[in-house]
C-alpha positions as CSV (number, residue, x, y, z in Angstrom):
1,M,9.7,3.8,-0.8
2,N,11.1,7.3,-0.5
3,I,14.6,8.0,-1.8
4,I,16.2,11.2,-0.6
5,D,18.9,12.2,-3.2
6,D,20.8,14.2,-0.7
7,P,24.5,15.3,-0.7
8,V,26.8,13.6,1.8
9,R,27.1,15.2,5.2
10,D,29.6,14.5,7.9
11,D,31.2,16.0,11.0
12,D,33.7,17.8,8.9
13,D,31.1,19.7,6.9
14,E,31.8,23.4,7.0
15,D,28.0,24.1,7.4
16,R,27.9,21.9,10.4
17,E,31.0,23.6,11.9
18,G,29.2,26.9,11.4
19,D,29.0,29.8,9.0
20,V,28.3,31.9,12.1
21,E,30.5,32.5,15.0
22,L,29.6,30.3,18.0
23,D,31.1,31.6,21.3
24,D,30.9,29.6,24.5
25,D,27.9,31.6,25.8
26,L,25.7,31.0,22.8
27,R,26.4,27.3,21.8
28,G,22.9,26.3,23.0
29,D,21.1,29.2,21.2
30,R,18.4,27.7,19.0
31,G,18.5,30.6,16.6
32,I,22.2,30.0,15.8
33,L,21.6,26.3,15.4
34,N,18.7,27.0,13.1
35,T,21.0,29.2,11.0
36,V,23.4,26.4,10.6
37,D,20.6,24.0,9.6
38,E,19.3,26.6,7.1
39,N,22.8,26.9,5.5
40,L,23.0,23.2,5.2
41,S,19.5,22.9,3.8
42,L,20.3,25.6,1.2
43,R,23.4,23.7,0.1
44,V,21.4,20.5,-0.3
45,F,18.7,22.3,-2.3
46,E,21.3,24.0,-4.6
47,E,22.9,20.6,-5.2
48,L,19.6,18.9,-6.0
49,E,18.6,21.8,-8.2
50,F,21.9,21.5,-10.1
51,R,21.3,17.8,-10.7
52,S,17.7,18.4,-11.8
53,N,18.7,21.2,-14.2
54,A,21.6,19.1,-15.6
55,L,19.5,16.0,-16.3
56,G,16.1,17.4,-17.0
57,D,13.6,14.6,-17.5
58,S,16.4,12.0,-17.1
59,Y,16.6,13.0,-13.4
60,P,14.5,10.4,-11.5
61,F,13.0,12.9,-9.1
62,V,10.9,16.1,-9.3
63,L,12.1,18.8,-7.1
64,E,9.0,20.5,-5.6
65,V,9.2,23.8,-3.8
66,V,6.2,24.9,-1.6
67,G,6.8,28.2,0.2
68,Q,10.1,27.9,2.0
69,N,10.0,24.1,1.9
70,W,11.2,21.6,-0.7
71,F,10.9,17.9,-1.3
72,L,11.5,15.3,-3.9
73,I,8.9,13.2,-5.7
74,R,10.0,10.0,-7.5
75,R,9.2,10.0,-11.3
76,E,7.7,6.8,-12.4
77,R,8.6,5.7,-15.9
78,P,8.9,2.2,-17.4
79,F,12.6,1.3,-17.5
80,Q,12.2,0.3,-21.2
81,T,11.6,4.0,-22.1
82,P,14.6,6.4,-22.6
83,D,13.8,8.4,-19.5
84,G,13.0,5.4,-17.5
85,F,16.2,3.8,-18.6
86,A,18.1,6.8,-17.3
87,H,16.2,6.7,-14.0
88,L,17.1,3.0,-13.7
89,F,20.8,3.8,-14.0
90,Y,20.7,6.8,-11.7
91,V,18.9,5.0,-8.9
92,A,21.1,1.9,-9.2
93,A,24.2,4.1,-8.9
94,L,22.5,5.9,-6.0
95,L,21.9,2.6,-4.2
96,I,25.4,1.4,-4.7
97,T,26.6,4.7,-3.3
98,A,24.3,4.4,-0.3
99,I,25.7,0.9,0.4
100,K,29.3,1.9,0.0
101,Y,28.8,4.8,2.4
102,E,26.9,2.5,4.8
103,Y,23.6,4.4,4.7
104,V,22.2,1.0,3.9
105,T,23.7,-2.0,5.7
106,I,24.1,-5.0,3.5
107,A,26.4,-7.9,4.6
108,E,29.6,-8.3,2.6
109,D,28.5,-11.8,1.5
110,H,25.0,-10.9,0.6
111,E,24.1,-11.6,-3.0
112,L,22.7,-8.1,-3.4
113,R,26.1,-6.6,-2.5
114,K,28.1,-9.1,-4.4
115,A,26.2,-8.3,-7.6
116,M,27.1,-4.6,-7.5
117,P,30.5,-4.7,-9.4
118,E,29.0,-6.6,-12.3
119,L,25.9,-4.3,-12.5
120,M,28.1,-1.2,-12.4
121,Q,30.2,-2.8,-15.2
122,V,27.1,-3.2,-17.4
123,M,26.1,0.4,-17.0
124,A,29.7,1.6,-17.7
125,V,30.0,-0.6,-20.9
126,L,26.7,0.7,-22.3
127,V,27.5,4.3,-21.5
128,A,31.0,4.0,-22.9
129,A,29.7,2.7,-26.2
130,E,27.2,5.6,-26.4
131,Y,29.9,8.2,-25.5
132,V,32.1,7.2,-28.5
133,H,28.9,6.3,-30.5
134,G,30.7,3.1,-31.5
135,D,31.4,-0.4,-30.4
136,V,32.7,-1.7,-27.1
137,Y,34.5,-4.7,-25.6
138,W,33.9,-5.9,-22.0
139,M,37.4,-6.6,-20.7
140,G,36.7,-6.6,-17.0
141,W,36.8,-9.9,-15.1
142,P,34.7,-12.0,-15.2
143,R,34.0,-11.6,-18.9
144,P,30.7,-12.6,-20.3
145,D,32.4,-14.1,-23.4
146,E,34.0,-16.7,-21.1
147,S,37.5,-16.0,-22.3
148,S,39.3,-17.1,-19.2
149,K,42.8,-16.2,-20.4
150,F,43.8,-12.6,-20.9
151,L,45.6,-13.2,-24.1
152,D,42.4,-14.8,-25.5
153,A,40.4,-11.8,-24.5
154,L,42.9,-9.5,-26.2
155,N,42.7,-11.6,-29.4
156,R,38.9,-11.2,-29.4
157,F,39.3,-7.5,-28.9
158,I,41.8,-7.1,-31.7
159,S,39.6,-9.2,-34.1
160,R,36.8,-6.8,-33.5
161,I,38.6,-3.5,-33.6
162,S,40.7,-4.7,-36.6
163,V,43.9,-2.7,-35.7
164,G,46.9,-3.5,-33.6
165,R,49.0,-6.6,-33.2
166,L,49.6,-8.7,-30.1
167,I,52.7,-10.5,-28.8
168,S,52.6,-14.3,-29.4
169,S,52.9,-15.3,-25.7
170,N,52.5,-13.9,-22.2
171,P,55.1,-11.3,-21.2
172,A,57.8,-12.8,-19.0
173,Y,57.1,-10.3,-16.3
174,D,53.4,-11.1,-16.2
175,P,51.8,-14.2,-14.7
176,A,49.6,-16.4,-16.9
177,V,46.6,-15.7,-14.6
178,V,46.3,-12.0,-15.5
179,K,42.6,-11.2,-15.6
180,D,42.1,-7.9,-17.3
181,G,45.3,-5.9,-17.2
182,S,43.5,-3.3,-15.1
183,V,41.3,-2.3,-18.1
184,D,37.6,-3.0,-17.6
185,L,36.3,-1.8,-20.9
186,I,37.4,-0.6,-24.3
187,A,35.1,1.5,-26.5
188,W,36.0,2.7,-30.0
189,R,34.6,4.5,-33.0
190,S,35.9,3.5,-36.5
191,F,35.7,5.0,-39.9
192,K,34.2,2.9,-42.7
193,D,37.5,2.5,-44.4
194,G,38.7,0.3,-41.5
195,K,42.1,1.9,-41.3
196,P,44.0,3.0,-38.2
197,G,43.1,6.3,-36.7
198,K,40.2,5.4,-34.4
199,T,38.9,7.0,-31.3
200,V,39.6,4.5,-28.5
201,L,38.5,4.9,-24.9
202,Y,40.0,2.7,-22.2
203,G,38.0,2.6,-19.0
204,Q,38.2,1.5,-15.5
205,V,35.1,0.8,-13.4
206,A,35.3,1.5,-9.7
207,S,32.5,1.2,-7.1
208,G,34.6,1.8,-4.0
209,K,35.1,5.1,-2.2
210,N,38.9,4.9,-2.9
211,W,38.4,5.3,-6.7
212,R,40.8,8.2,-6.9
213,S,43.6,5.8,-5.8
214,K,43.2,3.7,-8.9
215,P,44.2,5.9,-11.9
216,L,44.3,3.8,-15.1
217,N,47.4,5.6,-16.3
218,A,49.4,4.2,-13.3
219,T,48.6,0.6,-14.2
220,M,47.9,0.5,-17.9
221,D,51.5,0.6,-19.2
222,P,52.9,-2.2,-17.0
223,H,49.9,-4.5,-17.1
224,F,48.2,-3.9,-20.4
225,V,50.4,-2.2,-23.1
226,G,53.1,-4.8,-22.7
227,W,50.9,-7.4,-24.4
228,F,51.0,-5.6,-27.7
229,Q,53.6,-5.4,-30.5
230,N,51.6,-2.5,-31.9
231,G,48.8,-1.0,-29.9
232,P,45.4,-0.1,-31.5
233,T,46.3,3.6,-31.2
234,S,49.3,5.8,-30.5
235,E,47.2,8.0,-28.2
236,R,45.1,6.7,-25.4
237,L,41.9,8.2,-24.1
238,L,41.5,7.1,-20.4
239,S,38.4,7.2,-18.3
240,M,36.9,6.2,-14.9
241,F,33.4,5.1,-14.2
242,I,32.0,5.6,-10.7
243,P,28.5,5.5,-9.1
244,F,29.2,8.6,-7.0
245,M,29.1,12.3,-7.8
246,Q,32.5,13.4,-8.7
247,H,32.2,16.6,-6.6
248,E,30.7,14.8,-3.6
249,D,33.7,15.6,-1.3
250,C,34.0,19.2,-2.4
251,K,33.9,21.1,0.9
252,P,35.2,24.6,0.6
253,K,36.5,26.5,3.6
254,K,35.0,29.9,4.4
255,E,37.3,31.8,2.1
256,Q,36.7,29.5,-0.8
257,V,33.9,29.6,-3.5
258,Y,32.2,26.2,-3.9
259,D,32.0,26.4,-7.7
260,D,35.7,27.4,-8.0
261,L,36.9,24.6,-5.8
262,S,34.6,22.1,-7.6
263,L,36.0,23.1,-11.0
264,A,39.6,22.9,-9.7
265,L,39.1,19.4,-8.3
266,A,37.5,18.3,-11.6
267,E,40.5,19.6,-13.5
268,K,42.8,17.7,-11.1
269,D,40.9,14.5,-11.6
270,E,40.9,14.8,-15.4
271,R,44.7,15.3,-15.4
272,A,45.1,12.2,-13.1
273,M,42.5,9.8,-14.5
274,G,41.1,11.1,-17.8
275,I,37.4,11.5,-18.3
276,I,35.3,10.9,-15.2
277,F,31.9,9.4,-15.8
278,D,30.1,9.9,-12.5
279,R,26.5,9.3,-11.7
280,L,25.4,12.5,-13.4
281,R,27.2,11.7,-16.7
282,I,26.3,8.1,-16.7
283,T,22.6,9.1,-16.4
284,E,23.0,11.8,-19.1
285,L,24.2,9.2,-21.6
286,A,21.9,6.4,-20.5
287,S,18.7,7.4,-22.3
288,A,20.4,7.3,-25.6
289,A,22.2,4.0,-24.7
290,N,18.8,2.5,-24.3
291,E,18.1,2.8,-28.0
292,R,21.2,0.7,-28.8
293,L,20.7,-2.3,-26.6
294,I,19.7,-4.6,-29.5
295,E,22.5,-3.3,-31.7
296,L,25.2,-3.7,-29.0
297,S,23.9,-7.1,-28.0
298,G,24.4,-8.2,-31.7
299,S,27.9,-6.7,-32.1
300,T,29.2,-7.9,-28.7
301,G,27.4,-11.2,-28.4
302,I,26.3,-10.1,-24.9
303,D,22.6,-10.1,-24.0
304,F,22.4,-6.6,-22.7
305,V,18.6,-6.7,-22.5
306,A,18.9,-9.5,-20.0
307,Y,21.6,-7.6,-18.0
308,V,19.4,-4.5,-17.8
309,A,16.5,-6.6,-16.6
310,R,18.8,-7.9,-13.9
311,I,19.6,-4.3,-12.8
312,H,15.9,-3.7,-12.6
313,A,15.3,-6.8,-10.6
314,W,18.3,-6.1,-8.3
315,Q,17.0,-2.6,-7.7
316,D,13.5,-3.8,-6.8
317,E,14.8,-6.4,-4.5
318,L,17.1,-4.0,-2.7
319,L,14.4,-1.3,-2.4
320,A,12.2,-3.9,-0.7
321,V,14.7,-4.5,2.1
322,V,16.4,-1.2,2.7
323,P,15.1,1.4,5.2
324,R,12.5,3.9,4.0
325,E,15.0,6.6,3.4
326,V,18.3,6.2,1.4
327,V,20.6,9.2,1.6
328,N,23.1,9.4,-1.2
329,A,26.8,10.0,-0.6
């Protein structure tokens, strides 16, 4: 199975439209078309080189250069090892991306597709705990602790974080069937004195291409904060977890510099949604998260070892049925 970890390309791509002038008399000229292809190939190579340099051994591919050609070789590591764990998360997110961008066709009602939100949630929960180097509560629906009522879930969260106070009944403006109040996970780091003043990260997990339309700060106040008399913290650290690359749709015009536009878009995303944990950042944190599986399974009561094994089994099953090449979005 060959996986091509390749940036998204579409008809609007500037390199496809041409970094050279195409007049009517030369549209069929093979040399000009080759120049366009070379520009696109260079962009792809630079992107893959960026990912490889950023992740090091945590990147699941080796970028080989032979003369003027380059290709990717899959690194093979047991998923129980730190690097193999990072590879598992990267490739799982890559496959989710491929399905969402329809590079791989999986029916909407197929079990492999239906499993994706939960598997993405598992990766996000583990990575969030590692980011704050603390504990985490899985708030997203359905919850593995089987708390069917939102107020029950909040009570469990408060009992674990040991700060904050809830209202005694559902808010009048909220239905009793609220599932998660738009918050999929909460991770925090405490001091040993147990007093208020904790780092608390609220996260939303999105596996759809429209993730930018779901900022947590637009839904948290009306659907989550209203359940508290006093919240766990006065300040909120918000975040978004996605299987995609944050800069995947960065397509500068001719007068723009790619790095400048990518940075500007990242700053805009941070202001709108908080910290973005994309595929690169999730993978960066995954190798260390591997070392805390047993610890987090104990503190949360969730068998994360079994969940990670499910990600591995899902990935193997999917790789057995998809076409030989999967192009990431």
